[in-house]
Every structure is written in C-alpha cells, then in structure tokens.
Backbone as JSON, one array per atom type, in Angstrom:
{
  "sequence": "XXXXXXXXXXXXXXXXXXXXXXXXXXXXXXXXXXXXXXXXXXXXXXXXXXXXXXXXXXXXXXXXXXXXXXXXXXXXXXXXXXXXXXXXXXXXXXXXXXXXXXXXXXXXXXXXXXXXXXXXXXXXXXXXXXXXXXXXXXXXXXXXXXXXXXXXXXXXXXXXXXXXXXXXXXXXXXXXXXXXXXXXXXXXXXXXXXXXXXXXXXXXXXXXXXXXXXXXXXXXXXXXXXXXX",
  "N": [[-5.94, 12.67, 27.75], [-7.16, 10.01, 25.86], [-8.86, 9.93, 22.68], [-12.18, 8.65, 22.35], [-13.0, 5.53, 20.75], [-14.82, 5.41, 17.81], [-17.93, 3.67, 17.04], [-18.06, 0.91, 14.69], [-19.5, 1.22, 11.41], [-22.67, -0.26, 10.54], [-22.73, -1.69, 8.12], [-20.08, -2.39, 7.78], [-19.67, -3.98, 10.03], [-21.25, -6.14, 9.32], [-19.72, -7.24, 7.23], [-17.48, -7.97, 8.7], [-18.44, -10.0, 10.23], [-18.94, -12.17, 8.66], [-17.8, -14.76, 6.3], [-15.1, -13.81, 4.16], [-14.5, -12.92, 0.89], [-11.55, -13.01, -1.11], [-9.72, -10.29, -2.75], [-10.7, -9.57, -6.07], [-8.8, -10.61, -8.8], [-7.05, -8.59, -11.2], [-6.36, -7.68, -14.59], [-3.33, -6.36, -15.62], [-1.71, -3.8, -17.61], [0.76, -5.02, -19.13], [2.54, -4.46, -21.26], [2.54, -1.67, -21.41], [3.64, -0.95, -18.95], [6.17, -2.13, -19.2], [7.18, -0.65, -21.32], [7.32, 1.99, -20.27], [9.09, 1.62, -18.16], [11.51, 0.93, -19.26], [14.12, 1.9, -19.0], [14.8, 1.53, -16.39], [16.69, -0.23, -14.23], [16.23, -3.63, -13.52], [13.49, -3.51, -13.68], [12.08, -4.78, -15.85], [12.49, -7.47, -15.3], [11.07, -7.76, -12.89], [8.44, -7.01, -13.65], [7.87, -8.9, -15.61], [7.85, -11.14, -14.08], [5.41, -11.37, -12.99], [2.09, -12.8, -13.09], [-0.53, -12.6, -15.62], [-2.82, -11.65, -14.41], [-3.29, -9.93, -11.39], [-3.42, -9.73, -7.81], [-3.84, -8.84, -4.34], [-2.54, -10.88, -2.84], [-0.84, -12.08, -4.73], [0.93, -10.0, -5.34], [2.07, -9.64, -2.85], [3.57, -12.0, -2.59], [5.3, -11.57, -4.72], [6.79, -9.39, -3.8], [8.14, -10.63, -1.68], [9.73, -12.41, -3.15], [11.34, -10.74, -4.68], [12.59, -8.77, -3.14], [15.2, -9.06, -1.93], [17.19, -9.04, -3.96], [16.25, -7.23, -5.82], [14.97, -4.69, -5.03], [13.83, -2.35, -6.02], [12.4, -3.34, -8.16], [10.51, -4.82, -6.72], [9.14, -2.7, -5.53], [7.99, -1.57, -7.84], [6.18, -3.58, -8.59], [4.33, -3.31, -6.54], [3.35, -0.77, -7.1], [2.11, -1.31, -9.51], [-0.03, -2.88, -8.65], [-1.2, -1.01, -6.94], [-2.04, 1.11, -8.59], [-3.88, -0.12, -10.16], [-6.27, -0.33, -12.7], [-5.92, 2.08, -13.96], [-4.65, 4.22, -16.54], [-2.51, 5.92, -16.21], [-0.69, 4.97, -14.4], [1.96, 3.76, -14.95], [3.39, 6.03, -15.86], [3.25, 7.79, -13.66], [4.6, 6.29, -11.75], [7.12, 6.15, -12.88], [7.86, 8.82, -12.64], [8.23, 8.97, -9.89], [10.41, 7.17, -9.51], [12.44, 8.35, -10.98], [12.96, 10.62, -9.62], [11.15, 12.7, -10.2], [11.81, 13.02, -12.92], [14.41, 14.03, -12.93], [16.64, 12.64, -13.51], [17.0, 11.96, -16.14], [15.28, 9.89, -17.01], [16.27, 7.58, -15.9], [16.88, 5.46, -13.02], [16.83, 7.09, -9.92], [19.45, 7.31, -7.64], [19.12, 8.22, -5.05], [16.38, 7.85, -4.61], [16.24, 5.04, -4.82], [17.73, 4.35, -2.56], [16.08, 5.37, -0.53], [13.82, 3.76, -0.85], [14.83, 1.23, -0.12], [15.65, 1.83, 2.52], [13.24, 2.44, 3.71], [12.11, -0.03, 4.07], [13.79, -1.14, 6.03], [13.42, 0.66, 8.2], [10.62, 0.47, 8.74], [10.31, -2.23, 9.32], [12.05, -2.68, 11.46], [11.51, -0.66, 13.31], [8.8, -0.31, 13.36], [5.35, 0.16, 12.23], [4.3, 2.79, 12.43], [6.63, 4.31, 12.6], [7.66, 3.71, 10.11], [5.78, 4.96, 8.46], [6.22, 7.63, 9.23], [8.87, 7.99, 8.39], [8.65, 7.69, 5.56], [7.18, 9.9, 5.04], [8.73, 12.0, 5.69], [11.99, 12.21, 6.22], [12.48, 10.16, 4.37], [10.91, 10.84, 2.24], [9.66, 10.73, -1.05], [9.62, 12.41, -4.09], [6.51, 13.03, -5.67], [5.31, 10.8, -4.61], [2.77, 10.22, -2.76], [0.96, 9.83, 0.39], [-1.14, 8.04, -0.1], [-0.09, 6.15, -1.82], [2.38, 5.5, -0.7], [1.61, 4.25, 1.63], [0.59, 1.92, 0.64], [2.92, 0.65, -0.25], [4.13, 0.52, 2.26], [2.4, -1.26, 3.54], [2.97, -3.7, 2.15], [5.74, -4.12, 2.65], [5.78, -4.43, 5.36], [4.02, -6.55, 5.77], [5.48, -8.61, 4.65], [7.62, -8.68, 6.28], [9.08, -8.93, 9.63], [6.79, -8.31, 11.13], [4.74, -9.6, 9.84], [1.66, -10.72, 8.28], [-0.31, -10.38, 10.22], [0.5, -8.19, 11.74], [0.81, -6.15, 9.96], [0.98, -2.94, 8.26], [-1.9, -1.08, 7.64], [-3.41, 0.1, 4.6], [-3.92, 3.53, 3.81], [-5.71, 5.74, 2.08], [-7.01, 8.49, 0.06], [-9.62, 7.74, -0.51], [-10.36, 6.06, 1.58], [-10.11, 7.86, 3.67], [-12.17, 9.67, 2.99], [-14.32, 7.92, 3.27], [-14.27, 7.42, 6.02], [-14.9, 9.96, 6.95], [-17.5, 10.35, 5.89], [-18.98, 8.07, 6.67], [-18.34, 7.46, 9.31], [-17.88, 9.78, 10.63], [-15.44, 10.68, 11.36], [-12.64, 12.64, 11.04], [-9.84, 12.31, 9.3], [-6.71, 13.55, 8.8], [-4.93, 13.95, 5.77], [-1.84, 12.41, 4.97], [-0.45, 12.69, 7.42], [1.29, 11.75, 10.38], [0.2, 11.32, 13.01], [-2.68, 11.24, 12.58], [-2.63, 8.91, 11.02], [-1.76, 7.02, 12.88], [-3.96, 7.14, 14.6], [-5.97, 6.15, 12.91], [-5.04, 3.5, 12.58], [-5.35, 2.61, 15.2], [-8.14, 2.71, 15.43], [-9.11, 0.86, 13.44], [-7.88, -1.44, 14.33], [-9.07, -1.8, 16.83], [-11.74, -2.14, 16.05], [-11.56, -4.58, 14.67], [-10.78, -6.44, 16.56], [-12.81, -7.88, 18.21], [-13.62, -9.75, 16.39], [-11.5, -11.27, 15.77], [-9.9, -10.18, 13.78], [-7.35, -8.55, 11.91], [-5.8, -5.25, 11.67], [-5.33, -4.81, 8.94], [-7.09, -6.68, 7.85], [-9.54, -5.44, 8.44], [-9.2, -3.04, 7.06], [-9.19, -4.05, 4.41], [-11.85, -4.82, 4.18], [-13.12, -2.39, 4.4], [-12.3, -1.24, 2.0], [-13.68, -2.97, 0.35], [-16.27, -2.13, 0.73], [-16.07, 0.38, -0.36], [-15.3, -0.03, -3.01], [-16.56, -2.49, -4.98], [-14.87, -5.15, -5.09], [-14.7, -7.87, -4.82], [-13.88, -11.38, -5.12], [-15.15, -13.22, -7.85]],
  "CA": [[-6.99, 11.65, 27.63], [-7.29, 9.59, 24.47], [-10.19, 10.02, 22.09], [-12.9, 7.38, 22.29], [-13.07, 4.89, 19.44], [-16.21, 5.38, 17.33], [-18.38, 2.33, 16.65], [-18.01, 0.66, 13.25], [-20.81, 1.25, 10.74], [-23.34, -1.56, 10.48], [-22.36, -2.43, 6.91], [-18.76, -2.97, 8.02], [-19.87, -5.07, 10.98], [-21.77, -7.28, 8.56], [-18.6, -7.86, 6.53], [-16.57, -8.56, 9.67], [-19.09, -11.15, 10.86], [-19.13, -13.27, 7.71], [-16.62, -15.1, 5.5], [-14.72, -12.7, 3.29], [-13.85, -13.35, -0.35], [-10.37, -12.18, -1.41], [-9.84, -9.33, -3.85], [-10.75, -10.11, -7.43], [-7.6, -10.28, -9.55], [-7.29, -7.78, -12.39], [-5.31, -7.77, -15.61], [-2.62, -5.1, -15.79], [-1.18, -3.57, -18.96], [2.17, -5.37, -19.04], [3.32, -3.78, -22.3], [2.67, -0.26, -21.05], [4.6, -0.87, -17.84], [7.51, -2.44, -19.73], [7.61, 0.48, -22.15], [7.68, 3.14, -19.43], [10.17, 1.27, -17.23], [12.58, 0.29, -20.02], [15.44, 2.38, -18.58], [14.95, 1.29, -14.95], [17.3, -1.54, -14.02], [15.44, -4.58, -12.72], [12.04, -3.36, -13.88], [11.55, -5.8, -16.76], [12.51, -8.74, -14.57], [9.98, -7.75, -11.93], [7.17, -6.96, -14.36], [7.66, -10.17, -16.3], [7.68, -12.21, -13.1], [4.01, -11.38, -12.57], [1.11, -13.37, -14.01], [-1.33, -11.59, -16.32], [-3.79, -11.11, -13.46], [-2.68, -9.77, -10.08], [-4.22, -9.31, -6.67], [-3.02, -8.51, -3.17], [-1.72, -12.02, -2.46], [0.19, -12.28, -5.74], [1.94, -8.95, -5.16], [2.78, -9.93, -1.6], [4.58, -13.01, -2.9], [6.3, -10.95, -5.6], [7.69, -8.6, -2.95], [9.02, -11.59, -0.99], [10.66, -13.01, -4.1], [12.2, -9.75, -5.33], [13.17, -7.73, -2.28], [16.62, -9.2, -1.61], [18.06, -8.7, -5.09], [15.63, -6.27, -6.73], [14.0, -3.97, -4.2], [13.1, -1.4, -6.87], [11.42, -4.15, -8.88], [9.43, -5.1, -5.77], [8.37, -1.46, -5.43], [7.22, -1.42, -9.08], [5.02, -4.49, -8.56], [3.33, -2.71, -5.64], [2.72, 0.34, -7.83], [1.2, -1.92, -10.49], [-1.25, -3.21, -7.91], [-1.79, 0.2, -6.37], [-2.7, 1.93, -9.61], [-4.99, -0.86, -10.74], [-6.54, -0.27, -14.13], [-5.76, 3.42, -14.54], [-3.62, 4.23, -17.58], [-1.37, 6.78, -15.89], [0.14, 4.34, -13.38], [3.37, 3.66, -15.32], [3.99, 7.37, -15.94], [3.41, 8.32, -12.3], [5.64, 5.53, -11.07], [8.4, 6.59, -13.44], [8.16, 10.12, -12.03], [8.79, 8.71, -8.56], [11.7, 6.48, -9.58], [13.44, 9.25, -11.58], [12.94, 11.86, -8.83], [10.41, 13.63, -11.06], [12.52, 13.14, -14.19], [15.67, 14.77, -12.82], [17.74, 11.74, -13.85], [16.9, 11.6, -17.56], [14.54, 8.65, -17.24], [16.88, 6.45, -15.22], [16.6, 5.38, -11.6], [17.54, 7.97, -9.0], [20.11, 6.6, -6.55], [18.51, 8.66, -3.8], [15.09, 7.17, -4.5], [16.51, 3.63, -4.53], [18.16, 4.28, -1.16], [14.91, 5.58, 0.32], [12.98, 2.57, -0.94], [15.45, 0.21, 0.72], [15.64, 2.26, 3.91], [11.87, 2.38, 4.23], [11.91, -1.41, 4.54], [14.51, -1.3, 7.28], [12.79, 1.43, 9.27], [9.29, -0.04, 9.09], [10.42, -3.57, 9.89], [12.79, -2.66, 12.72], [10.98, 0.31, 14.26], [7.35, -0.39, 13.41], [4.54, 0.75, 11.16], [4.19, 4.25, 12.58], [7.94, 4.85, 12.23], [7.76, 3.59, 8.66], [4.97, 6.04, 7.89], [6.91, 8.9, 9.48], [10.05, 8.05, 7.52], [8.23, 7.91, 4.17], [6.54, 11.21, 4.95], [9.69, 13.02, 6.11], [13.34, 11.99, 5.7], [12.44, 9.26, 3.22], [9.87, 11.26, 1.29], [10.03, 10.72, -2.46], [8.76, 13.31, -4.86], [5.39, 12.45, -6.42], [4.78, 9.61, -3.94], [2.0, 10.65, -1.61], [0.64, 8.82, 1.39], [-2.02, 7.02, -0.66], [0.71, 5.09, -2.42], [3.45, 4.96, 0.15], [1.05, 3.3, 2.6], [0.5, 0.64, -0.06], [4.26, 0.08, -0.13], [4.31, 0.22, 3.67], [1.68, -2.5, 3.82], [3.65, -4.88, 1.63], [7.04, -4.39, 3.27], [5.55, -4.92, 6.72], [3.39, -7.88, 5.67], [6.51, -9.58, 4.3], [8.69, -8.56, 7.25], [8.86, -9.59, 10.93], [5.42, -8.11, 11.61], [3.86, -10.55, 9.2], [0.35, -10.22, 7.87], [-1.1, -9.99, 11.39], [0.91, -6.89, 12.25], [1.14, -5.28, 8.84], [0.42, -1.59, 8.25], [-3.03, -0.97, 6.71], [-3.38, 1.17, 3.6], [-4.8, 4.68, 4.05], [-5.68, 6.69, 0.97], [-8.07, 9.51, 0.11], [-10.94, 7.1, -0.52], [-10.63, 5.6, 2.94], [-10.33, 9.07, 4.47], [-13.52, 10.14, 2.67], [-15.26, 6.97, 3.85], [-14.31, 7.68, 7.47], [-15.62, 11.22, 7.18], [-18.91, 10.22, 5.53], [-19.66, 6.96, 7.33], [-17.98, 7.36, 10.72], [-17.8, 11.11, 11.22], [-14.06, 10.84, 11.83], [-11.85, 13.38, 10.06], [-8.43, 11.92, 9.32], [-5.94, 14.4, 7.9], [-4.12, 13.21, 4.81], [-0.39, 12.57, 5.0], [0.06, 13.06, 8.74], [1.59, 10.54, 11.14], [-0.74, 11.13, 14.12], [-3.94, 10.69, 12.08], [-2.44, 7.52, 10.59], [-1.77, 6.23, 14.12], [-5.36, 7.1, 15.04], [-6.64, 5.23, 11.98], [-4.64, 2.14, 12.93], [-6.0, 2.29, 16.48], [-9.57, 2.47, 15.2], [-9.38, -0.4, 12.72], [-7.44, -2.54, 15.2], [-10.13, -1.98, 17.83], [-12.91, -2.69, 15.36], [-11.36, -5.96, 14.26], [-10.44, -7.32, 17.68], [-13.85, -8.84, 18.62], [-13.84, -10.73, 15.32], [-10.17, -11.86, 15.49], [-9.43, -9.62, 12.52], [-6.26, -7.59, 12.03], [-6.05, -3.92, 11.1], [-5.39, -4.97, 7.48], [-8.36, -7.35, 7.54], [-10.59, -4.43, 8.48], [-8.95, -2.14, 5.91], [-9.65, -4.71, 3.18], [-13.31, -4.8, 4.18], [-13.51, -1.01, 4.09], [-12.16, -1.09, 0.55], [-14.76, -3.73, -0.3], [-17.45, -1.26, 0.76], [-15.82, 1.51, -1.24], [-15.32, -0.54, -4.38], [-16.96, -3.91, -4.91], [-13.82, -5.86, -5.83], [-14.61, -9.23, -4.33], [-13.73, -12.45, -6.11], [-16.43, -13.68, -8.42]],
  "C": [[-7.18, 11.3, 26.16], [-8.73, 9.72, 23.99], [-10.88, 8.67, 22.12], [-12.92, 6.84, 20.86], [-14.53, 4.86, 18.99], [-16.64, 3.96, 16.97], [-18.29, 2.13, 15.15], [-19.4, 0.74, 12.63], [-21.38, -0.16, 10.58], [-22.92, -2.37, 9.27], [-20.97, -3.05, 7.04], [-18.86, -4.13, 9.0], [-20.35, -6.32, 10.26], [-20.64, -8.0, 7.82], [-17.62, -8.53, 7.5], [-17.13, -9.84, 10.28], [-19.15, -12.37, 9.94], [-17.84, -13.6, 6.97], [-16.37, -14.03, 4.44], [-13.98, -13.23, 2.06], [-12.65, -12.45, -0.64], [-10.64, -11.24, -2.58], [-9.87, -10.06, -5.19], [-9.49, -9.66, -8.19], [-7.96, -9.47, -10.79], [-6.1, -7.9, -13.33], [-4.65, -6.4, -15.76], [-2.02, -5.02, -17.19], [0.34, -3.78, -18.94], [3.02, -4.56, -20.03], [3.55, -2.31, -21.95], [3.68, -0.08, -19.93], [6.02, -1.15, -18.33], [8.06, -1.28, -20.56], [8.1, 1.64, -21.28], [8.91, 2.86, -18.56], [11.42, 0.74, -17.94], [13.98, 0.73, -19.59], [15.68, 2.23, -17.08], [15.49, -0.13, -14.75], [16.44, -2.41, -13.1], [13.96, -4.53, -12.96], [11.46, -4.49, -14.72], [11.47, -7.15, -16.06], [11.31, -8.83, -13.62], [8.63, -7.82, -12.62], [6.86, -8.3, -15.01], [7.53, -11.35, -15.35], [6.22, -12.37, -12.68], [3.14, -12.14, -13.56], [0.3, -12.26, -14.66], [-2.31, -10.9, -15.38], [-3.14, -11.06, -12.07], [-3.72, -9.38, -9.04], [-3.28, -9.09, -5.49], [-2.06, -9.66, -2.82], [-0.58, -12.25, -3.44], [1.29, -11.24, -5.6], [2.72, -9.17, -3.87], [3.87, -10.97, -1.83], [5.68, -12.44, -3.78], [7.3, -10.12, -4.79], [8.65, -9.52, -2.2], [10.11, -12.1, -1.93], [11.71, -12.01, -4.59], [13.03, -8.92, -4.37], [14.67, -7.86, -2.04], [17.53, -8.7, -2.73], [17.52, -7.59, -5.98], [14.55, -5.49, -6.0], [13.2, -2.97, -5.02], [12.05, -2.15, -7.69], [10.24, -4.51, -7.99], [8.53, -3.88, -5.63], [7.48, -1.28, -6.67], [6.01, -2.35, -9.06], [3.93, -3.95, -7.65], [2.62, -1.56, -6.33], [1.78, -0.18, -8.92], [-0.13, -2.26, -9.81], [-1.96, -1.95, -7.43], [-2.54, 1.04, -7.37], [-3.84, 1.19, -10.31], [-5.09, -0.7, -12.25], [-6.35, 1.11, -14.76], [-4.55, 3.45, -15.47], [-2.37, 5.02, -17.2], [-0.42, 6.17, -14.85], [1.61, 4.24, -13.76], [4.07, 5.02, -15.35], [4.23, 7.93, -14.53], [4.51, 7.59, -11.54], [7.02, 5.91, -11.58], [8.8, 7.94, -12.88], [8.77, 9.93, -10.64], [10.21, 8.18, -8.67], [12.81, 7.38, -10.15], [13.54, 10.57, -10.84], [12.34, 12.99, -9.66], [11.22, 14.03, -12.28], [13.79, 14.0, -14.11], [16.87, 13.92, -13.22], [17.64, 11.2, -15.27], [16.29, 10.23, -17.8], [15.15, 7.43, -16.62], [16.61, 6.53, -13.72], [17.46, 6.35, -10.8], [18.16, 7.14, -7.87], [19.49, 6.96, -5.21], [17.18, 7.97, -3.57], [15.29, 5.7, -4.15], [16.92, 3.44, -3.08], [16.96, 4.43, -0.22], [13.96, 4.39, 0.28], [13.53, 1.47, -0.04], [15.37, 0.59, 2.2], [14.25, 2.2, 4.52], [11.54, 0.97, 4.72], [12.55, -1.59, 5.91], [13.81, -0.59, 8.43], [11.47, 0.8, 9.7], [9.36, -1.41, 9.74], [11.09, -3.57, 11.25], [12.16, -1.75, 13.76], [9.45, 0.33, 14.31], [6.64, 0.41, 12.33], [4.47, 2.27, 11.23], [5.51, 4.92, 12.19], [8.15, 4.79, 10.72], [6.98, 4.68, 7.95], [5.7, 7.37, 8.03], [8.12, 9.05, 8.55], [9.64, 8.39, 6.08], [7.59, 9.27, 3.96], [7.5, 12.35, 5.29], [11.06, 12.76, 5.48], [13.35, 11.15, 4.43], [11.42, 9.64, 2.18], [10.42, 11.3, -0.12], [9.07, 11.62, -3.23], [7.74, 12.52, -5.68], [4.89, 11.13, -5.84], [4.09, 10.06, -2.66], [1.63, 9.49, -0.7], [-0.29, 7.73, 0.86], [-1.23, 5.84, -1.2], [1.84, 4.63, -1.54], [2.89, 4.09, 1.26], [0.78, 1.94, 1.94], [1.85, -0.08, 0.01], [4.52, -0.32, 1.32], [3.59, -1.06, 4.06], [2.5, -3.72, 3.39], [4.98, -5.16, 2.32], [6.89, -4.79, 4.74], [4.92, -6.31, 6.69], [4.4, -8.97, 5.36], [7.7, -9.54, 5.25], [8.35, -9.26, 8.56], [7.44, -9.43, 11.47], [4.48, -9.18, 11.08], [2.51, -9.94, 8.87], [-0.47, -9.72, 9.07], [-0.75, -8.6, 11.91], [1.22, -5.87, 11.19], [0.42, -3.94, 8.93], [-0.73, -1.51, 7.24], [-2.86, 0.23, 5.77], [-4.34, 2.28, 4.02], [-4.65, 5.64, 2.89], [-6.87, 7.64, 1.07], [-9.46, 8.88, 0.16], [-11.32, 6.61, 0.87], [-10.89, 6.8, 3.86], [-11.73, 9.63, 4.23], [-14.57, 9.23, 3.3], [-15.39, 7.21, 5.35], [-15.1, 8.95, 7.77], [-17.12, 11.04, 6.96], [-19.65, 9.19, 6.38], [-19.42, 6.88, 8.84], [-18.02, 8.71, 11.42], [-16.44, 11.41, 11.8], [-13.25, 11.51, 10.74], [-10.37, 13.05, 10.25], [-7.68, 12.79, 8.33], [-5.02, 13.56, 7.03], [-2.63, 13.47, 5.05], [0.18, 13.04, 6.32], [0.23, 11.79, 9.59], [0.57, 10.29, 12.25], [-2.11, 10.64, 13.65], [-3.8, 9.25, 11.58], [-2.45, 6.6, 11.82], [-3.19, 6.07, 14.65], [-6.16, 6.11, 14.19], [-6.32, 3.78, 12.34], [-5.29, 1.71, 14.23], [-7.47, 1.94, 16.28], [-9.81, 1.11, 14.55], [-8.91, -1.61, 13.52], [-8.51, -2.85, 16.24], [-11.36, -2.61, 17.21], [-12.75, -4.19, 15.07], [-11.2, -6.94, 15.4], [-11.55, -8.3, 18.08], [-14.08, -9.96, 17.61], [-12.55, -11.47, 14.96], [-9.65, -11.44, 14.12], [-8.32, -8.61, 12.79], [-6.67, -6.24, 11.47], [-6.17, -4.01, 9.58], [-6.66, -5.69, 7.07], [-9.51, -6.35, 7.48], [-10.43, -3.46, 7.31], [-9.44, -2.76, 4.61], [-11.17, -4.67, 3.08], [-13.84, -3.39, 3.92], [-13.39, -0.77, 2.59], [-13.25, -1.85, -0.2], [-16.05, -2.91, -0.32], [-17.3, -0.08, -0.2], [-15.9, 1.09, -2.71], [-15.58, -2.04, -4.3], [-15.98, -4.73, -5.73], [-13.63, -7.28, -5.33], [-14.48, -10.24, -5.44], [-15.09, -12.92, -6.58], [-16.55, -15.19, -8.32]]
}
C-alpha cells in the first residue's frame, strides 16, 4: 500500500494559486570560473557564451546550445548556476571534472563519459533512471545529489520530456524544508526517496496545472527569496 500524500503547506498553496515571478538573475564571477577551468577543453567557450547575469532560463538555453558539441561545457554552465554566488563553486566543479584531481587538472575521460551517458539514460529511460544512474554506475566523485539533480533537471528539461516532464531539483535545503514544513523525511541521495519527492510535488501541482518543477521552484522561493525584482 502506497503512502498517502501529505497536504501542501499553506504558504506553498498561496504561491501555487498566484502568478509566479521567475528567478532573479545573478551575476557570476566569470574570471574566477575561467581561471579554474583553464585546462578543461571547451570550458572557456561555454563560460564566455553566458551573459553576465544568469538564471534558470538562460542556463537551460545554454545547455541546448552546447550539448551536441560541448557536453562538458554544458555541465559547467549548470554548475555555475547551481553554485550561485558562493566562491568555492569553480574549485568544487574542477574537483568533479578531474575526478578529484587525479588527472593533473585536466578533464577525466571517465567523468566526460558519465556526463554524456547521464543524458542518454535520463532522456531515454526517465527521470528516476537518470537519478539512479548518477547515484550508482554514473556516480562522479565530489558530485552529490544536490548538484547532480540540478544537472538532471537541465538535461531532462532540454530532452524529450521537456519542461513539463523534467526532473525537479532535490537538495539538502529542500529536504530540510520537507522535514520542517511537511513532516516528511526524505533521505538524501537515495532513489526511492527521490521518487517519493517527485510523486508529492507532482500531486501538489496537479490541481493548479503546475508541473513537478513548477512546484520545486516555488519551494525554493520559500526557502530563499530569489524572485525577480
């Protein structure tokens, strides 16, 4: 017997009932990213393709533009968005791309293969399969579920699923919000809890014609007030 779906908190219902402003764009440190990624092929091209200010929509288009010829560059743009304004984003991303610096600062072939394969798996087999792949066979050192679900979102939103069927982001902040506001304990980095999370946000959004990602964006709005000004 499946678990019942808990009701959405009132503050989330309020956001689902009204028009929703997109994420406020933020300025990323281009020079810092270029410096850290200088030995990663395709990185400079991807970084320099971005405007000074980025948001979810801009990165989604960047992934579309880059994925065919520069999948690693597409991944870097997602990490730029995912890390936001924190200063350690370039260093952490370089750790992922170099398999935790086992390749002397250059791109790991194994990591590049896993990045490409994660697109194939998630687009052909679905969001849950994509999560499972990135958490198991396709797991990359120093890339936890908080950030690989960001990548999973973008590669599904730009794939056959489209924005309506894209995989929602699940990080520690969302997990904490579910525990505090909903009373739902979602284990970090596990496929079944991720599936449960998707079921909940999909159910919540359905009466309002909102997708799982639409609901996820509104949860993040409650966690951090990042609406457009």
